[in-house]
N, C-alpha and C positions, 0 to 999 in steps of 0.2 A: 631790560628790567624783568626782572619774573618774580611775581606776588607768591609764597608760601605761605599760606598760614596767616599769623599775624603782623610778617617780616617781609617788608619789599626788598629786595635785595638789586643793586644797581652796579653794573661795570664796564671802565673805559679810561682811557687817557685822562690824566689830570688836568685841572681847570687852572694852568696854569703858562703864562704867556710870555715867557725872558723875551727880553730886547735883543740880545746878541741871538736870540736862535729862535722866533716866531712862531714857527712851523715846527718845532723839533715835537713837542704833543702831538700832534696831527699826523705825522708819520711817524711815530714807534717810539722814539731815541729817548724819551721821558717815561718806559714803563705805563704801569696802566693802576688802577686802583676797584676795589672791590670794595664796595660799601653794603651794609647790613641796616636796614632802617624800621623802625616801630610805627605800624601804624597808629598807631592807638594815638602816639603824640608828634610824631615826625622827628623823635630824635637819632640820634645816628649810634645803634648797638653795638658796634664795631668795623675797623674797616680794614683792610688785607694789602699791602703790594702785591702788584702782580709782575713779572716779569715781560711779559709779551700781552698786548693789546688782545680782548675777547672780537672775534668773529661778530657780526652784527646778527642780533636775535641770538648769539651764542652761550643762554644761562637757560638751562631747566632745571625742574626742584621735582624729585621723585624720590617716596619713601625715606624719607630724612635727609637726604642729600642734596647736595646741590654741585650739576654738571655746569664748567664750562669750558667751551671749545676756543681755541686761540687762533692766532694766528701762525701761531708757527706747527698750527696742524694737530697739536694736541688736547686732548680730555681729560681734562684735569676734575678731579672731585672732591668735594667737601664735604665732611659731615664727621658724624661718627662711626666709629668700625663696633659689628656686632659680632 
């Protein structure tokens, strides 16, 4: 999780436990999600599917951009280009 202004960003595996493969989300076979949540009222602002799970503590917000480090050892940048 990372707080940027009035938006809380959360990233991780989906909270789904399929009966046929209960460990799929924890073992990275179900991808991951990135959520942006308003701190004003707790509503989800947006959601993004991720191919690879983020590493623990792998989010950073700086200069209007959100950086995410994933388990594929990539740094992904979200934000508007200038």
